[in-house]
Every structure is written in C-alpha cells, then in structure tokens.
DSSP file (Angstrom, degrees, kcal/mol; ACC not computed):
  #  RESIDUE AA STRUCTURE BP1 BP2  ACC     N-H-->O    O-->H-N    N-H-->O    O-->H-N    TCO  KAPPA ALPHA  PHI   PSI    X-CA   Y-CA   Z-CA
    1    1 A M              0   0    0      0, 0.0     2,-0.3     0, 0.0    60,-0.2   0.000 360.0 360.0 360.0 146.5  -12.8 -128.9   79.8
    2    2 A I  E     -A   60   0A   0     58,-2.2    58,-2.2     2,-0.0     2,-0.6  -0.983 360.0-137.7-140.2 150.3  -12.6 -129.0   76.1
    3    3 A L  E     -A   59   0A   0     -2,-0.3    56,-0.2    56,-0.2    84,-0.1  -0.945  24.1-155.5-106.3 119.9  -11.3 -126.7   73.4
    4    4 A L  E     -A   58   0A   0     54,-3.2    54,-2.4    -2,-0.6     2,-0.2  -0.866   6.1-145.1-102.4 112.5  -13.8 -126.8   70.4
    5    5 A P  E     -A   57   0A   0      0, 0.0     2,-0.4     0, 0.0    52,-0.3  -0.575  16.7-169.0 -72.8 140.2  -12.3 -126.0   67.1
    6    6 A V  E     -A   56   0A   0     50,-3.6    50,-1.9    -2,-0.2    48,-0.1  -0.940   3.6-161.4-138.3 111.4  -14.8 -124.1   64.9
    7    7 A S  E  >  -A   55   0A   0     -2,-0.4     4,-1.0    48,-0.2     3,-0.4  -0.409  37.8-103.9 -80.4 166.4  -14.1 -123.5   61.1
    8    8 A A  T  4 S+     0   0    0     46,-1.6     3,-0.5     1,-0.2     4,-0.4   0.874 123.1  54.3 -57.6 -35.2  -15.9 -120.8   59.2
    9    9 A M  T  4 S+     0   0    0     45,-0.2     3,-0.5     1,-0.2    -1,-0.2   0.857 109.3  46.9 -68.1 -33.5  -18.1 -123.5   57.6
   10   10 A E  T >> S+     0   0    0     -3,-0.4     3,-1.9     1,-0.2     4,-0.6   0.611  87.9  87.7 -82.4 -11.6  -19.1 -124.9   60.9
   11   11 A A  G >< S+     0   0    0     -4,-1.0     3,-1.0    -3,-0.5    -1,-0.2   0.810  81.1  61.0 -60.9 -31.0  -19.9 -121.5   62.4
   12   12 A N  G 34 S+     0   0    0     -3,-0.5    -1,-0.3    -4,-0.4    -2,-0.1   0.706  98.3  58.5 -66.3 -21.7  -23.5 -121.7   61.1
   13   13 A S  G <4 S+     0   0    0     -3,-1.9    -1,-0.2    -4,-0.1    -2,-0.2   0.637  81.7 106.6 -84.1 -15.5  -24.2 -124.8   63.2
   14   14 A L  S << S-     0   0    0     -3,-1.0     2,-0.1    -4,-0.6     5,-0.0  -0.251  84.0 -96.9 -63.7 150.9  -23.4 -123.1   66.5
   15   15 A L     >  -     0   0    0      1,-0.1     4,-1.2    59,-0.1     3,-0.5  -0.423  24.7-128.2 -68.0 142.1  -26.4 -122.3   68.7
   16   16 A A  H  > S+     0   0    0      1,-0.2     4,-1.6     2,-0.2    -1,-0.1   0.812 106.4  62.3 -60.9 -30.3  -27.7 -118.8   68.4
   17   17 A S  H  > S+     0   0    0      1,-0.2     4,-2.5     2,-0.2    -1,-0.2   0.862 100.1  52.5 -65.8 -35.7  -27.5 -118.4   72.2
   18   18 A I  H  > S+     0   0    0     -3,-0.5     4,-2.6     1,-0.2    -1,-0.2   0.856 108.6  50.3 -69.6 -31.5  -23.8 -118.8   72.2
   19   19 A M  H  X S+     0   0    0     -4,-1.2     4,-2.1     2,-0.2    -1,-0.2   0.831 108.7  51.8 -66.6 -33.3  -23.4 -116.1   69.6
   20   20 A V  H  X S+     0   0    0     -4,-1.6     4,-2.1     2,-0.2    -2,-0.2   0.963 113.9  45.2 -67.5 -51.6  -25.6 -113.8   71.6
   21   21 A F  H  X S+     0   0    0     -4,-2.5     4,-2.4     1,-0.2    -2,-0.2   0.915 113.6  47.5 -56.8 -47.3  -23.3 -114.5   74.6
   22   22 A L  H  X S+     0   0    0     -4,-2.6     4,-2.3     1,-0.2     5,-0.2   0.896 110.3  51.4 -64.9 -42.1  -20.1 -114.2   72.8
   23   23 A S  H  X S+     0   0    0     -4,-2.1     4,-2.5     1,-0.2    19,-0.3   0.873 110.0  50.7 -63.1 -34.8  -21.0 -111.0   71.1
   24   24 A K  H  X S+     0   0    0     -4,-2.1     4,-2.5     2,-0.2    -2,-0.2   0.902 109.3  51.1 -70.3 -37.0  -22.0 -109.5   74.4
   25   25 A E  H  X S+     0   0    0     -4,-2.4     4,-1.6    -5,-0.2    -2,-0.2   0.910 113.0  44.6 -64.1 -37.1  -18.7 -110.5   76.0
   26   26 A L  H  X S+     0   0    0     -4,-2.3     4,-2.5     2,-0.2    -2,-0.2   0.906 113.3  51.6 -69.3 -40.5  -16.8 -108.9   73.1
   27   27 A N  H  X S+     0   0    0     -4,-2.5     4,-2.1     1,-0.2    -2,-0.2   0.878 107.5  52.4 -62.3 -38.4  -19.1 -105.7   73.2
   28   28 A D  H  X S+     0   0    0     -4,-2.5     4,-1.3     2,-0.2    -1,-0.2   0.899 109.8  48.7 -62.2 -41.6  -18.4 -105.4   76.9
   29   29 A E  H  X>S+     0   0    0     -4,-1.6     4,-1.3     1,-0.2     5,-0.7   0.897 110.6  51.8 -63.6 -41.2  -14.7 -105.6   76.1
   30   30 A L  H  <5S+     0   0    0     -4,-2.5    -2,-0.2     1,-0.2    -1,-0.2   0.856 104.8  56.3 -62.6 -37.5  -15.1 -102.9   73.4
   31   31 A D  H  <5S+     0   0    0     -4,-2.1    -1,-0.2     1,-0.2    -2,-0.2   0.843 103.1  54.1 -67.0 -32.2  -16.9 -100.7   75.9
   32   32 A R  H  <5S-     0   0    0     -4,-1.3    -1,-0.2    -3,-0.1    -2,-0.2   0.830  93.5-153.9 -72.7 -27.7  -13.9 -100.8   78.2
   33   33 A G  T  <5 +     0   0    0     -4,-1.3    -3,-0.1    -5,-0.1    -2,-0.1   0.743  57.7 112.8  70.7  22.4  -11.8  -99.7   75.4
   34   34 A L  S   <S+     0   0    0     -5,-0.7    -4,-0.1     0, 0.0    -1,-0.1   0.698  81.8  16.8-102.0 -18.3   -8.6 -101.2   76.7
   35   35 A I  S    S+     0   0    0     -6,-0.4    -5,-0.1     1,-0.2    -6,-0.0   0.788 108.5  55.7-122.7 -58.0   -7.8 -104.0   74.1
   36   36 A Y        -     0   0    0     -7,-0.2    -1,-0.2     1,-0.1    69,-0.0  -0.617  60.4-145.3 -90.6 142.0   -9.5 -103.9   70.8
   37   37 A P        +     0   0    0      0, 0.0    -1,-0.1     0, 0.0     2,-0.0   0.591  66.5 112.0 -81.3  -6.7   -9.4 -101.0   68.5
   38   38 A L        -     0   0    0      1,-0.1    -5,-0.1     2,-0.0    -2,-0.1  -0.338  42.3-176.1 -65.5 144.4  -13.0 -101.6   67.3
   39   39 A V        +     0   0    0      2,-0.1    -1,-0.1     1,-0.0    -6,-0.0   0.783  56.1  73.7-109.5 -45.6  -15.6  -99.0   68.3
   40   40 A E  S    S-     0   0    0      1,-0.1   -10,-0.0    -9,-0.0     2,-0.0  -0.476  82.0-116.8 -77.8 140.4  -19.0 -100.2   67.1
   41   41 A P        -     0   0    0      0, 0.0     2,-0.4     0, 0.0    -1,-0.1  -0.311  27.7-119.6 -72.6 160.2  -20.7 -103.1   69.0
   42   42 A F        -     0   0    0    -19,-0.3   -15,-0.1     4,-0.0   -16,-0.0  -0.833   8.8-142.8-103.6 137.4  -21.4 -106.4   67.2
   43   43 A E     >  -     0   0    0     -2,-0.4     4,-2.2     1,-0.1     3,-0.3  -0.597  44.5 -98.9 -79.2 157.7  -24.9 -108.0   66.7
   44   44 A P  H  > S+     0   0    0      0, 0.0     4,-2.2     0, 0.0     5,-0.1   0.836 124.6  49.8 -55.2 -36.3  -24.5 -111.7   67.1
   45   45 A E  H  > S+     0   0    0      2,-0.2     4,-2.3     1,-0.2     5,-0.2   0.905 110.8  50.2 -67.9 -41.0  -24.4 -112.3   63.3
   46   46 A G  H  > S+     0   0    0     -3,-0.3     4,-1.4     2,-0.2    -1,-0.2   0.829 108.8  51.9 -64.4 -34.4  -21.8 -109.7   62.9
   47   47 A F  H  X>S+     0   0    0     -4,-2.2     4,-3.6     2,-0.2     5,-0.5   0.947 108.5  50.6 -66.2 -47.6  -19.7 -111.2   65.6
   48   48 A K  H  X5S+     0   0    0     -4,-2.2     4,-1.9     1,-0.2    -2,-0.2   0.928 111.2  48.1 -56.5 -46.9  -19.9 -114.6   63.9
   49   49 A D  H  <5S+     0   0    0     -4,-2.3    -1,-0.2     1,-0.2    -2,-0.2   0.801 121.2  38.8 -65.8 -28.9  -18.8 -113.0   60.6
   50   50 A Y  H ><5S+     0   0    0     -4,-1.4     3,-0.6    -3,-0.3    -2,-0.2   0.941 125.3  31.2 -84.4 -52.8  -15.9 -111.3   62.4
   51   51 A W  H 3<5S+     0   0    0     -4,-3.6     3,-0.3     1,-0.2    -3,-0.2   0.807 126.6  38.2 -82.4 -33.4  -14.7 -113.8   65.0
   52   52 A L  T 3<<S+     0   0    0     -4,-1.9   -41,-0.2    -5,-0.5    -1,-0.2   0.055  78.4 112.5-107.4  22.6  -15.4 -117.1   63.1
   53   53 A R  S <  S+     0   0    0     -3,-0.6    -1,-0.2     2,-0.1   -45,-0.1   0.714  95.4   1.3 -79.5 -16.5  -14.5 -116.1   59.6
   54   54 A K  S    S-     0   0    0     -3,-0.3   -46,-1.6    -4,-0.1     2,-0.3   0.505 126.3 -24.1-124.4 -77.9  -11.4 -118.3   59.3
   55   55 A F  E     +AB   7  90A   0     35,-1.1    35,-2.1   -48,-0.2     2,-0.3  -0.994  61.7 163.1-145.6 137.1  -10.6 -120.6   62.3
   56   56 A A  E     -AB   6  89A   0    -50,-1.9   -50,-3.6    -2,-0.3     2,-0.4  -0.956  22.2-143.7-146.0 163.3  -11.5 -120.2   66.0
   57   57 A C  E     -AB   5  88A   0     31,-2.5    31,-2.0    -2,-0.3     2,-0.4  -0.997   4.9-158.9-132.2 143.8  -11.7 -122.2   69.2
   58   58 A I  E     -AB   4  87A   0    -54,-2.4   -54,-3.2    -2,-0.4     2,-0.5  -0.980  10.4-153.6-116.2 125.1  -14.2 -122.0   72.0
   59   59 A K  E     +AB   3  86A   0     27,-3.3    26,-3.3    -2,-0.4    27,-1.5  -0.894  22.2 169.9-104.7 133.1  -13.1 -123.4   75.5
   60   60 A V  E     -AB   2  84A   0    -58,-2.2   -58,-2.2    -2,-0.5     2,-1.3  -0.951  43.0-113.1-137.6 155.8  -15.9 -124.6   77.7
   61   61 A K  S    S+     0   0    0     22,-3.1     2,-0.3    -2,-0.3    23,-0.0  -0.752  73.0 114.9 -88.2  99.0  -16.3 -126.5   80.9
   62   62 A A        -     0   0    0     -2,-1.3     2,-0.7     2,-0.1    -2,-0.1  -0.977  67.6-125.0-162.9 154.0  -17.9 -129.6   79.6
   63   63 A H        +     0   0    0     -2,-0.3     2,-0.3   -62,-0.0    -2,-0.1  -0.757  65.5 120.9-107.9  79.1  -17.3 -133.3   79.2
   64   64 A I        -     0   0    0     -2,-0.7    -2,-0.1     1,-0.1     3,-0.1  -0.844  55.1-144.2-134.5 169.2  -17.8 -133.7   75.5
   65   65 A K  S    S+     0   0    0     -2,-0.3     2,-0.3     1,-0.2     3,-0.1   0.630  72.0  11.8-113.9 -17.7  -15.6 -134.9   72.6
   66   66 A S  S  > S-     0   0    0      1,-0.1     4,-2.2   -62,-0.1    -1,-0.2  -0.946  73.2-100.4-153.9 169.0  -16.6 -132.7   69.6
   67   67 A L  H  > S+     0   0    0     -2,-0.3     4,-2.6     1,-0.2     5,-0.2   0.873 122.2  55.3 -58.9 -41.1  -18.4 -129.7   68.3
   68   68 A A  H  > S+     0   0    0      2,-0.2     4,-1.9     1,-0.2    -1,-0.2   0.909 108.8  47.3 -66.9 -38.4  -21.2 -132.0   67.2
   69   69 A D  H  > S+     0   0    0      2,-0.2     4,-2.7     1,-0.2     5,-0.2   0.909 111.2  52.1 -64.4 -42.3  -21.6 -133.4   70.8
   70   70 A F  H  X S+     0   0    0     -4,-2.2     4,-2.4     1,-0.2    -2,-0.2   0.947 110.5  46.6 -62.1 -48.0  -21.5 -129.9   72.2
   71   71 A I  H  < S+     0   0    0     -4,-2.6    -1,-0.2     1,-0.2    -2,-0.2   0.869 116.4  44.9 -60.2 -40.2  -24.3 -128.7   69.9
   72   72 A Q  H  < S+     0   0    0     -4,-1.9    -1,-0.2    -5,-0.2    -2,-0.2   0.869 117.1  44.7 -72.8 -38.1  -26.4 -131.8   70.6
   73   73 A T  H  < S+     0   0    0     -4,-2.7     2,-0.5    -5,-0.2    -2,-0.2   0.844 108.2  56.2 -79.4 -36.3  -25.8 -131.6   74.4
   74   74 A Y  S  < S-     0   0    0     -4,-2.4    -1,-0.1    -5,-0.2     2,-0.1  -0.868  70.1-162.7-109.8 128.6  -26.3 -127.9   75.1
   75   75 A G    >   -     0   0    0     -2,-0.5     3,-1.7   -58,-0.0   -60,-0.1  -0.307  40.8 -87.4 -98.8-176.0  -29.6 -126.2   74.1
   76   76 A E  T 3  S+     0   0    0      1,-0.3    -1,-0.0    -2,-0.1    -2,-0.0   0.718 121.3  63.7 -66.6 -18.0  -30.4 -122.6   73.7
   77   77 A A  T 3  S+     0   0    0      2,-0.1    -1,-0.3     3,-0.0    -3,-0.0   0.470  74.6 128.9 -85.1   0.3  -31.4 -122.2   77.4
   78   78 A T    <   -     0   0    0     -3,-1.7     2,-1.4     1,-0.1     3,-0.1  -0.280  65.2-127.5 -57.3 139.0  -27.8 -123.0   78.5
   79   79 A E    >>  -     0   0    0      1,-0.2     3,-1.8     2,-0.0     4,-0.7  -0.728  28.5-174.0 -88.1  89.6  -26.3 -120.5   80.9
   80   80 A W  H >> S+     0   0    0     -2,-1.4     4,-3.4     1,-0.3     3,-0.9   0.826  74.5  69.0 -57.7 -37.8  -23.1 -119.8   78.9
   81   81 A R  H 34 S+     0   0    0      1,-0.3    -1,-0.3     2,-0.2    30,-0.1   0.786 100.9  49.8 -53.6 -29.1  -21.6 -117.6   81.5
   82   82 A K  H <4 S+     0   0    0     -3,-1.8    -1,-0.3     1,-0.1    -2,-0.2   0.782 122.9  26.2 -86.3 -25.8  -21.2 -120.7   83.7
   83   83 A I  H << S+     0   0    0     -3,-0.9   -22,-3.1    -4,-0.7     2,-0.3   0.669  96.6  95.4-112.9 -21.8  -19.6 -123.1   81.1
   84   84 A F  E  <  +B   60   0A   0     -4,-3.4   -24,-0.2   -24,-0.2     3,-0.1  -0.549  38.8 169.3 -73.0 131.1  -17.8 -120.6   78.7
   85   85 A L  E     -     0   0A   0    -26,-3.3    24,-2.0     1,-0.4     2,-0.3   0.773  54.9 -51.5-105.9 -42.7  -14.1 -120.1   79.5
   86   86 A G  E     -BC  59 108A   0    -27,-1.5   -27,-3.3    22,-0.3    -1,-0.4  -0.982  41.7-142.0 179.0 175.9  -12.7 -118.3   76.6
   87   87 A T  E     -BC  58 107A   0     20,-2.5    20,-2.5    -2,-0.3     2,-0.3  -0.985  11.5-177.9-154.0 154.8  -12.2 -118.2   72.8
   88   88 A F  E     -BC  57 106A   0    -31,-2.0   -31,-2.5    -2,-0.3     2,-0.3  -0.988   7.5-157.7-148.7 161.2   -9.6 -117.2   70.3
   89   89 A Y  E     -BC  56 105A   0     16,-2.0    16,-1.6    -2,-0.3     2,-0.4  -0.984   2.7-154.8-137.8 156.8   -9.2 -117.0   66.5
   90   90 A F  E     +BC  55 104A   0    -35,-2.1   -35,-1.1    -2,-0.3    14,-0.2  -0.963  15.4 169.7-121.0 144.6   -6.5 -117.1   64.0
   91   91 A E  E     - C   0 103A   0     12,-2.1    12,-2.7    -2,-0.4     2,-0.1  -0.980  34.4-109.2-150.6 143.6   -6.4 -115.6   60.5
   92   92 A P  E     - C   0 102A   0      0, 0.0    10,-0.3     0, 0.0     7,-0.1  -0.461  13.3-149.3 -68.5 141.1   -3.6 -115.1   57.9
   93   93 A N  S    S+     0   0    0      8,-3.2     9,-0.2     5,-0.3     6,-0.1   0.777  82.3  23.4 -76.7 -27.8   -2.6 -111.6   57.2
   94   94 A Y  S    S-     0   0    0      7,-0.7    -1,-0.1     4,-0.5     7,-0.1  -0.956  79.6-117.4-139.9 153.4   -1.7 -112.4   53.6
   95   95 A P  S >  S+     0   0    0      0, 0.0     3,-1.2     0, 0.0     5,-0.1  -0.296  74.8   9.7 -81.9 171.7   -2.7 -115.0   51.0
   96   96 A G  G >  S-     0   0    0      1,-0.2     3,-2.0     2,-0.2     4,-0.2  -0.280 127.2   0.0  70.6-140.2   -0.4 -117.5   49.4
   97   97 A R  G 3  S+     0   0    0      1,-0.3     3,-0.4     2,-0.1    -1,-0.2   0.712 132.8  53.7 -64.0 -20.5    3.2 -118.1   50.6
   98   98 A S  G X  S+     0   0    0     -3,-1.2     3,-1.8     1,-0.2    -4,-0.5   0.289  75.1 106.0 -97.6  10.0    2.9 -115.5   53.3
   99   99 A S  T <   +     0   0    0     -3,-2.0    -1,-0.2     1,-0.3    -2,-0.1   0.669  65.5  72.0 -64.9 -14.6   -0.3 -117.1   54.9
  100  100 A H  T 3  S+     0   0    0     -3,-0.4     2,-0.7    -4,-0.2    -1,-0.3   0.668  80.9  84.3 -75.9 -17.1    1.8 -118.4   57.8
  101  101 A I  S <  S+     0   0    0     -3,-1.8    -8,-3.2    -7,-0.1    -7,-0.7  -0.786  70.8 164.3 -85.4 118.1    2.0 -114.8   59.1
  102  102 A C  E     -C   92   0A   0     -2,-0.7     2,-0.3   -10,-0.3    -2,-0.1  -0.815  37.7-134.8-138.5 172.3   -1.2 -114.3   61.0
  103  103 A N  E     -C   91   0A   0    -12,-2.7   -12,-2.1    -2,-0.3     2,-0.3  -0.786  23.6-170.0-114.9 158.0   -3.2 -112.3   63.4
  104  104 A S  E     -C   90   0A   0     -2,-0.3     2,-0.3   -14,-0.2   -14,-0.2  -0.978  11.7-151.3-150.0 168.0   -5.3 -113.5   66.4
  105  105 A G  E     -C   89   0A   0    -16,-1.6   -16,-2.0    -2,-0.3     2,-0.4  -0.988   9.6-161.3-137.1 143.4   -7.8 -112.4   68.9
  106  106 A F  E     -C   88   0A   0     -2,-0.3     2,-0.4   -18,-0.2   -18,-0.2  -0.978   7.5-178.7-133.9 145.8   -8.5 -113.7   72.4
  107  107 A L  E     -C   87   0A   0    -20,-2.5   -20,-2.5    -2,-0.4     2,-0.4  -0.982   6.7-165.1-146.4 125.0  -11.5 -113.3   74.7
  108  108 A T  E     -C   86   0A   0     -2,-0.4   -22,-0.3   -22,-0.2     5,-0.1  -0.919  35.9-100.7-117.0 139.9  -11.9 -114.6   78.2
  109  109 A N    >   -     0   0    0    -24,-2.0     3,-1.2    -2,-0.4     4,-0.3  -0.364  30.2-135.4 -52.3 127.5  -15.1 -114.9   80.1
  110  110 A H  G >  S+     0   0    0      1,-0.3     3,-0.6     2,-0.2    -1,-0.2   0.743 101.5  61.5 -61.0 -22.6  -15.1 -111.9   82.5
  111  111 A L  G 3  S+     0   0    0      1,-0.2    -1,-0.3   -30,-0.1    -2,-0.1   0.758 107.0  43.8 -81.9 -22.8  -16.3 -114.2   85.4
  112  112 A V  G <  S+     0   0    0     -3,-1.2    -1,-0.2   -27,-0.2    -2,-0.2   0.308  86.7 117.4-107.3  11.2  -13.1 -116.4   85.3
  113  113 A R    <         0   0    0     -3,-0.6    -3,-0.0    -4,-0.3    -4,-0.0  -0.372 360.0 360.0 -74.5 160.4  -10.4 -113.8   84.9
  114  114 A N              0   0    0     -2,-0.1    -1,-0.2     0, 0.0    -4,-0.0   0.360 360.0 360.0  77.1 360.0   -7.7 -113.3   87.4
C-alpha cells in the first residue's frame, strides 16, 4: 500500500478514470447525506477542483514508489474499486500567519469500510 501525495499542480496529470471513480465515491456519500453538507453532485472536473485544490493524498493497494510510477503503471481501464482505499485533503482556512489552521476532508472506499 502507498499513500500518494497530490498537489493542485499535479492534479491535472491524474488519470481521468480515477477522477470519475473518486467523484462517484463522493457523490454516493453526498447522497447518503450523513457527513458532508454539500448537496449538488460533482462531475469529475468539479471533484478535482474541489478535492485537489490545495493538497491531497490518495491511498491505493499498489507496489509503486511515486505518483509518476502510479500514472505510468495504471491505465484508464484499471478497476479502481479494487485498489483504491481512501483519500484526504488539507487546506488552510486563512492566508498568512493563520494558514496553519486548516480544514480537511476524508473519503474511504465503501468496499473496504468496517
């Protein structure tokens, strides 16, 4: 297993299929209405802009060493539900000296919960 850090600048290099999968996972969570206050579902591009706007990590079951290896190894046909474990993001609430005060969001693959 590896935790892949993804900065906002690297977000565009991620495979489109992982954005589709992650946006569906978040949309399913939004439909449940138990955790996130958001109401409208995300398209993959909107998910990327929301979740990966500052700093995020994606945890996968894979034997790779970097985001670049991940992108090269896994193609668009990958069954993400089998290798994706979870993701989280952090972002500052305020600029400047208060940027250490932050918010975060977490999302776990529904198949590996409990």
